[in-house]
FISE-803247 format. One record per residue: residue in one letter; y, z, x of N, C-alpha, C, O, CB in turn. Coordinates in steps of 0.02 Angstrom, whole numbers, plus 50000, padded with zeros to 5 digits. Atoms other than C-alpha are relative to their C-alpha. Last residue first. Glycine has a CB too. Example, Ala and Ser with C-alpha at 12.3 -4.5 7.8 and 13.67 -1.06 7.14 Angstrom:
BEGIN
  res    n.v    n.w    n.u   ca.v   ca.w   ca.u    c.v    c.w    c.u    o.v    o.w    o.u   cb.v   cb.w   cb.u
    s  49941  49997  49958  49947  50357  50684  50055  50037  49961  50110  50045  49986  50023  49929  50020
    a  49941  50000  50045  49775  50390  50615  50060  50000  50045  50059  50033  50097  50001  50062  49950
This chain:
BEGIN
  res    n.v    n.w    n.u   ca.v   ca.w   ca.u    c.v    c.w    c.u    o.v    o.w    o.u   cb.v   cb.w   cb.u
    v  49951  49948  49952  57380  46735  49066  49991  50071  49965  50020  50120  49988  50092  49975  50000
    n  50036  49973  49927  57211  46651  49003  50049  50045  50040  50032  50085  50084  49978  49932  50054
    r  50043  49953  50019  57298  46609  48830  49971  50038  50047  49966  50098  50035  49958  49977  49966
    q  49964  49938  50039  57448  46526  48904  49958  50043  49972  49981  50100  49970  50045  49982  49945
    k  49959  49962  49939  57330  46421  49015  50044  50053  49979  50044  50106  50010  50047  49951  50038
    i  50071  49951  49964  57224  46360  48870  50031  50044  50060  50011  50101  50071  49928  49941  50043
    i  50014  49944  50057  57393  46305  48773  49950  50042  50034  49954  50104  50036  49969  49969  49924
    e  49948  49953  50010  57451  46211  48933  49980  50068  49958  49985  50127  49975  50056  49963  49966
    p  50005  49960  49936  57281  46124  48968  50062  50059  49995  50050  50117  50011  50011  49945  50072
    i  50064  49951  50019  57293  46066  48779  49988  50039  50073  49970  50098  50068  49921  49951  49972
    l  50007  49950  50031  57462  46006  48788  49956  50048  50012  49966  50108  50023  49996  49986  49954
    i  49951  49947  49973  57465  45866  48908  49999  50071  49986  49993  50112  50031  50060  49984  49980
    d  50023  49994  49926  57307  45783  48847  50047  50034  50031  50023  50080  50065  49988  49935  50036
    l  50047  49942  50001  57371  45834  48672  49975  49994  50069  49970  50048  50099  49940  49998  49943
    q  49964  49921  50007  57549  45741  48702  49935  50043  50002  49942  50093  50037  50051  50018  49917
    t  49974  49996  49951  57454  45567  48750  50026  50077  49998  50008  50114  50043  50045  49946  50006
    k  50050  49978  49950  57333  45585  48605  50039  50012  50068  50016  50058  50101  49940  49943  50008
    f  50010  49925  50014  57491  45601  48485  49940  50022  50052  49934  50079  50074  49978  50016  49913
    k  49937  49954  49982  57557  45445  48561  49975  50059  49995  49980  50096  50043  50063  49995  49957
    y  49974  50008  49928  57410  45334  48549  50034  50073  50031  50016  50115  50073  50061  49936  50000
    k  50052  49978  49976  57355  45410  48380  50006  49989  50095  49990  50028  50140  49940  49959  49958
    l  49988  49923  50004  57526  45373  48307  49935  50038  50046  49948  50089  50077  49998  50027  49909
    d  49947  49968  49954  57522  45190  48381  50019  50085  49990  50051  50118  50031  50068  49957  49987
    n  50012  50024  49919  57360  45153  48314  50040  50034  50036  50025  50080  50074  50012  49926  50020
    i  50040  49945  49976  57405  45228  48144  49976  50002  50068  49967  50054  50099  49948  50007  49961
    d  50067  49991  50035  57549  45113  48128  49961  50043  50019  49981  50074  50068  49964  49952  49998
    t  49996  50058  50049  57738  45093  48191  49937  50003  49965  49950  49992  49906  50011  49930  50033
    y  50057  50036  49987  57777  45264  48256  49979  49930  49964  49993  49929  49904  49952  50043  49989
    n  50000  50044  50037  57950  45343  48290  49923  49981  50003  49897  49990  50058  50050  49951  50015
    t  50060  50053  49975  57941  45501  48383  50000  49956  49947  49989  49984  49894  49921  50030  50012
    k  50049  50018  50045  58100  45624  48336  49976  49951  50039  50010  49926  50084  50020  49980  49930
    f  49999  50073  50004  58216  45695  48467  49944  49987  49956  49898  50027  49966  49993  49961  50069
    h  50065  50020  50007  58255  45886  48445  50006  49914  49982  50043  49887  49940  49962  50050  49940
    g  50021  50012  49933  58421  45956  48484  49933  49961  50006  49920  49942  50063  49996  50064  50035
    l  50036  49947  49968  58432  46072  48328  49988  49961  50075  49957  49993  50118  49926  50025  49953
    d  49950  49929  49996  58573  45966  48258  49961  50047  50050  49990  50075  50096  50011  50046  49917
    a  49950  50011  49953  58475  45812  48291  50036  50060  50012  50050  50081  50068  50044  49949  49982
    l  50019  50006  49925  58342  45879  48193  50036  49993  50064  50026  50024  50117  49969  49954  50004
    k  50009  49929  49985  58452  45932  48047  49962  49994  50066  49982  50027  50114  49959  50044  49941
    e  49932  49973  49971  58516  45748  48061  49985  50068  50011  50012  50092  50062  50066  49992  49953
    e  49990  50019  49935  58339  45681  48035  50064  50035  50029  50063  50056  50087  50003  49924  50003
    f  50044  49947  49946  58315  45803  47898  49998  49968  50082  49987  49999  50134  49904  50006  49968
    d  49973  49945  49998  58465  45731  47798  49957  50040  50062  49978  50077  50107  49999  50029  49927
    f  49943  50005  49959  58422  45559  47836  50027  50064  50015  50057  50075  50068  50049  49959  49971
    k  50029  50022  49938  58243  45591  47756  50059  49999  50040  50049  50033  50090  49959  49932  49998
    s  50041  49944  49980  58304  45686  47603  49986  49991  50078  49992  50036  50119  49931  50003  49956
    i  49949  49950  49986  58429  45540  47574  49972  50068  50031  50004  50097  50074  50039  50016  49935
    i  49977  50040  49937  58282  45412  47572  50058  50059  50020  50054  50083  50076  50035  49909  49983
    d  50038  50004  49942  58210  45526  47433  50011  49986  50064  49990  50023  50108  49967  49970  49993
    s  50013  49918  49974  58356  45558  47340  49946  50003  50046  49954  50037  50098  49979  50053  49939
    k  49940  49972  49971  58374  45367  47327  50016  50068  50031  50043  50079  50086  50038  49996  49959
    n  49971  49956  50061  58205  45329  47270  50059  50024  50057  50051  50050  50113  49937  50073  49956
    i  49965  49950  49966  58143  45178  47378  50033  50041  49941  50056  50014  49891  50052  49968  50053
    k  50055  49941  50005  57995  45078  47279  50050  50057  50027  50031  50114  50014  49921  49988  50054
    s  50023  49985  50062  58104  44930  47239  49976  50069  49987  49982  50100  49935  49953  49957  49984
    t  49934  49960  50019  58147  44921  47429  49999  50025  49910  50020  50081  49896  50075  49938  50017
    t  49971  50046  50056  57985  44874  47475  50043  50033  49973  50032  50089  49949  49956  49975  49948
    i  49999  49959  50065  57973  44971  47645  50022  49952  49938  50075  49921  49942  50054  50066  50008
    n  49968  50029  50058  57924  44901  47812  49994  50046  49926  49949  50084  49907  49965  49927  49993
    s  50046  50046  50036  57858  45012  47946  50057  49965  49948  50113  49987  49938  49930  50044  49958
    d  49943  50045  49994  57943  45144  48067  49951  49938  49978  49909  49915  50017  50043  49998  50082
    r  50041  50067  50007  57828  45304  48025  50045  49950  49992  50082  49958  49942  49950  49996  49941
    f  49985  50033  50059  57918  45456  48078  49984  49929  50010  49999  49893  50057  50069  50010  49979
    y  49999  50082  49982  57841  45573  48196  50020  49969  49926  50001  49989  49871  49912  49965  50031
    t  49981  50040  50054  57888  45758  48224  49998  49934  49997  50039  49904  50032  50051  50010  49985
    y  49993  50061  49994  57799  45873  48338  50022  49968  49935  49995  49982  49881  49944  49977  50027
    i  50001  50047  50058  57811  46055  48343  50023  49931  50023  50069  49921  50064  50046  50027  49942
    f  49978  50057  49964  57732  46181  48490  50012  49950  49934  49961  49937  49901  49940  49973  50061
    p  50039  50050  49980  57682  46331  48381  50041  49937  50035  50096  49927  50009  49961  49981  49940
    k  50050  50048  50036  57749  46425  48482  49991  50009  49913  50004  50063  49886  49924  50016  50036
    g  49993  50050  49957  57886  46493  48582  49938  49963  49974  49920  49913  50004  50004  50019  50076
    i  50052  49984  49959  57871  46681  48510  49983  49938  50040  49943  49948  50086  49944  50027  49962
    e  50020  49931  49996  58020  46702  48398  49955  50004  50071  49969  50042  50117  49956  50022  49929
    k  49939  49963  49966  58106  46524  48417  49977  50064  50013  49997  50085  50068  50067  50005  49957
    f  49995  50024  49940  57938  46442  48379  50054  50033  50040  50047  50047  50100  50008  49934  49995
    r  50060  49970  49953  57902  46555  48234  50012  49977  50075  50003  50016  50122  49921  49972  49974
    g  49971  49922  50007  58078  46512  48154  49938  50037  50052  49948  50077  50098  49999  50038  49899
    f  49940  50006  49962  58034  46316  48194  50004  50071  50009  49996  50088  50067  50062  49962  49967
    a  50023  50014  49924  57858  46331  48114  50060  50012  50041  50048  50055  50083  49972  49922  50015
    k  50040  49923  49965  57926  46441  47966  49978  49976  50064  49978  50014  50112  49923  50036  49955
    d  49958  49950  49992  58067  46295  47944  49976  50063  50031  50002  50099  50074  50024  50012  49942
    f  49965  50008  49929  57943  46148  47961  50037  50069  50014  50021  50098  50066  50059  49934  50002
    e  50038  49996  49964  57845  46215  47814  50011  49991  50074  49983  50019  50120  49966  49970  49978
    e  50020  49928  50006  57989  46242  47699  49952  50011  50062  49965  50059  50098  49963  50018  49925
    t  49925  49941  49981  58049  46078  47744  49975  50055  50013  49966  50073  50071  50059  50020  49940
    t  50000  50022  49932  57864  46004  47704  50058  50032  50049  50051  50064  50101  50005  49924  49998
    y  50054  49984  49956  57877  46084  47553  49991  50004  50074  49988  50052  50112  49962  49966  49986
    k  49977  49953  49983  58044  46020  47502  49946  50061  50031  49962  50106  50069  50036  50014  49947
    g  50003  49958  50065  57991  45846  47527  50018  50081  50005  50022  50101  50063  49924  49993  49973
    v  50034  49931  49978  58044  45743  47661  50003  50042  49947  50056  50057  49921  50031  50037  50061
    k  49974  49955  50039  58057  45552  47607  49969  50073  50046  49917  50079  50080  49974  49985  49914
    t  49934  50025  50039  58038  45366  47669  50034  50078  49966  50087  50078  49936  49974  49933  49928
    f  49985  50095  50025  57915  45387  47805  50052  50010  49968  50102  50025  50001  49941  49950  49943
    f  49948  50028  50055  57875  45571  47874  50003  49921  49998  49982  49882  50041  50077  50028  50016
    l  50008  50069  50010  57732  45653  47969  50040  49991  49962  50037  50030  49915  49945  49975  49982
    s  49986  50009  50062  57728  45833  48039  50021  49928  49996  50048  49904  50045  50047  50048  49976
    l  49984  50066  50011  57634  45909  48162  50014  49976  49932  49981  49987  49881  49952  49964  50025
    f  50002  50034  50061  57630  46091  48202  50034  49918  50001  50087  49900  50025  50039  50050  49949
    i  49943  50065  49989  57550  46141  48362  50010  49990  49918  49963  49989  49878  49964  49913  50050
    d  49977  50027  49933  57466  46303  48404  50048  49956  49997  50100  49957  50029  49953  49972  50038
    c  50013  50048  49975  57448  46386  48213  50024  49986  50082  50072  50019  50102  50021  49961  49956
    q  50049  50010  49955  57476  46541  48164  49968  49951  50039  49927  49966  50083  49969  50016  49979
    e  49976  49954  49952  57653  46535  48083  49935  50017  50047  49951  50034  50104  50034  50066  49961
    v  49963  50030  49952  57584  46373  48003  50021  50054  50032  50016  50037  50091  50051  49955  49980
    a  50040  50036  49967  57440  46455  47917  50037  49958  50058  50010  49938  50110  49965  49962  49952
    k  50021  49956  49964  57551  46587  47845  49955  49972  50057  49943  50002  50109  49970  50045  49960
    n  49935  49991  49980  57673  46449  47764  49957  50045  50065  49973  50036  50124  50063  50041  49938
    y  49985  50065  49952  57519  46369  47686  50036  50026  50063  50015  50007  50118  50052  49941  49962
    e  50062  50000  49943  57460  46544  47619  50004  49937  50044  49972  49932  50096  49920  49999  49965
    a  50007  49933  49939  57642  46572  47559  49935  49992  50036  49932  50003  50097  49997  50087  49964
    q  49965  50011  49963  57632  46394  47473  50006  50056  50063  50001  50048  50124  50050  49987  49964
    l  50030  50036  49946  57489  46441  47389  50034  49981  50055  50005  49979  50110  49976  49948  49979
    s  50023  50070  50026  57573  46574  47299  49966  49967  50066  49958  49990  50122  50070  49951  49969
    e  49910  50040  50005  57620  46763  47314  49986  49938  49969  49983  49934  49908  50048  49977  50085
    q  49955  49940  50021  57445  46856  47264  50079  49970  50003  50121  49973  49957  49989  50071  50058
    s  49973  49969  49941  57362  46676  47289  50035  50066  49963  50056  50061  49905  50054  49947  50045
    m  49940  49983  50024  57258  46593  47141  50010  50047  50074  49964  50071  50107  50000  50039  49917
    h  50016  49933  50060  57100  46505  47206  50093  50021  49995  50138  49989  50022  49931  50093  50044
    d  49937  50005  50049  57141  46323  47276  49995  50064  49955  50009  50065  49895  49999  49928  49950
    i  50019  49987  50074  57056  46340  47427  50046  50012  49955  50099  50041  49964  49960  50050  49992
    f  50003  49935  50019  57136  46253  47578  49959  50013  49942  49942  49964  49910  50060  50024  49989
    y  50064  49969  50004  57081  46073  47619  50012  50082  50009  49975  50112  50048  49950  49968  50058
    e  50062  50019  50051  57205  45971  47541  49945  50044  50030  49899  50053  49991  49975  49911  49999
    w  50006  49964  50066  57353  46098  47618  49946  49967  49966  49920  50002  49922  50064  49999  49957
    q  49953  50036  50040  57312  46043  47806  49981  50014  49922  49924  50020  49901  49999  49920  50020
    l  49995  49964  50077  57239  46143  47936  50054  49949  49964  50109  49931  49986  50034  50094  50001
    i  49950  50036  50028  57162  46025  48082  50000  50056  49934  49952  50072  49899  49982  49910  49987
    k  50010  49987  50063  57046  46127  48199  50064  49987  49960  50114  50023  49971  49976  50067  49994
    i  49944  50000  50042  57039  46067  48372  49985  50007  49930  49939  49972  49908  50037  49944  50009
    y  50021  50028  50064  56876  46126  48482  50074  50003  49954  50098  50058  49940  49931  50048  49965
    i  49928  50011  50038  56880  46144  48664  49988  49988  49928  49940  49950  49916  50044  49933  50028
    n  49996  49940  50051  56728  46197  48759  50058  50013  49970  50086  50068  49968  49985  50060  50028
    e  49946  49967  49954  56758  46051  48898  50010  50075  49956  50057  50114  49967  50082  49945  50006
    e  50032  49996  49943  56606  45951  48834  50040  50066  50039  50014  50104  50079  50003  49925  50037
    h  50071  49951  50014  56659  45990  48656  49971  50025  50070  49949  50081  50083  49932  49953  49959
    l  49966  49938  49988  56834  45890  48695  49938  50068  50009  49943  50119  50043  50055  50010  49931
    r  49990  49995  49927  56747  45735  48686  50011  50059  50022  49977  50080  50069  50048  49963  50023
    d  50067  50023  49984  56664  45755  48512  50013  49999  50068  49968  50021  50103  49973  49931  49967
    n  50037  49938  49993  56827  45849  48460  49938  49980  50031  49914  50029  50061  49988  50037  49935
    e  49987  49966  49932  56920  45686  48507  49960  50070  50015  49946  50092  50070  50080  50015  50005
    v  50018  50029  49942  56817  45588  48375  50017  50040  50075  49980  50047  50123  50032  49935  49994
    s  50076  50007  50008  56858  45717  48243  49967  49981  50068  49939  50020  50107  49982  49944  49944
    i  50017  49943  49968  57038  45720  48294  49926  50005  49997  49900  50012  50052  50034  50058  49973
    f  49987  49999  49924  57040  45531  48261  49992  50080  50034  49964  50087  50088  50083  49970  50011
    e  50061  50036  49964  56959  45556  48092  50009  50012  50067  49972  50049  50100  49993  49922  49990
    r  50067  49961  49998  57099  45678  48051  49930  49982  50027  49891  50018  50059  49988  50014  49940
    l  50001  49951  49942  57224  45565  48109  49950  50060  50000  49925  50087  50050  50067  50030  50004
    a  50009  50029  49940  57158  45426  47992  50002  50052  50058  49956  50060  50098  50050  49947  50008
    k  50055  49996  49987  57163  45557  47835  49974  49953  50070  49922  49973  50097  49974  49988  49938
    r  50044  49927  50003  57328  45595  47873  49927  50000  50019  49900  50024  50069  49999  50031  49926
    d  49986  49969  49938  57393  45420  47895  49969  50078  50019  49940  50096  50070  50075  50001  50002
    d  50054  50044  49961  57300  45368  47740  50015  50022  50064  49968  50043  50097  50005  49916  49993
    v  50065  49978  49993  57397  45516  47650  49954  49957  50028  49899  49984  50032  49976  50018  49944
    l  50029  50017  49915  57563  45466  47714  49922  50029  49981  49890  50052  50028  50050  50059  50084
    e  50004  50064  49989  57651  45453  47536  49964  49980  50060  49957  49921  50075  50059  49976  50001
    s  50070  50041  50025  57581  45617  47488  50010  49940  50018  49958  49907  50019  49979  49997  49923
    s  50000  50010  50070  57721  45697  47598  49931  49969  49975  49884  49956  50014  50061  49955  49981
    s  49971  50060  50021  57673  45770  47773  49996  49992  49923  49957  50024  49888  49967  49943  50036
    a  49941  50012  50063  57621  45902  47863  50018  49942  49996  50030  49904  50044  50065  50036  50004
    l  49980  50071  49999  57473  45934  47994  50031  50005  49923  50004  50026  49872  49931  49939  50016
    f  49968  50013  50069  57448  46114  48059  50031  49935  49986  50079  49918  50021  50052  50048  49987
    i  49942  50046  50005  57349  46099  48223  50021  50013  49922  49976  50003  49881  49981  49916  50020
    k  49974  50016  50081  57254  46250  48270  50052  49942  49996  50104  49945  50029  50040  50070  49964
    i  49938  50021  50004  57163  46249  48446  50033  49973  49922  50024  49919  49893  49999  49947  50051
    t  49993  50034  50066  56998  46328  48454  50084  50007  50015  50117  50055  50036  49960  50043  49922
    n  49935  50000  50003  56940  46378  48637  50032  49961  49927  50033  49899  49929  50020  49966  50067
    m  49963  50043  50004  56754  46411  48634  50074  49995  49982  50087  50028  49931  49972  49973  49972
């Protein structure tokens, strides 16, 4: 079985999108099983919460460095831990060419009374960081749009990952 590890990162505001994406991957796994492929989603909600010698975040960062795909979702903010995970993924990518990094930004209505100034600034700062790295973010409007866009990428990327492993 070829296991492809995806680290899924986002802030708590996108918990419903993470759950829906996890369900989508489960359906994809049913299809991919016939091809001897399994996609394993790694996300902090499903790690064991026991005491770590360093910190739980250090455990998450190790998982980031061992994944094939780093998928991050953003809406109105970019938290410090998601930024740290992105930096780990990007550092590893620069070092060995993986994980493949995807940044998806939810583009939908926001209730202005719920916007926090420092949160929205963190989003804009992160978008600038991505632009400085030469990375183009992908916007999505709802979970169906995200699933469609990510499935399109998976269909291209999975054969590439399998090919790299067999070289």
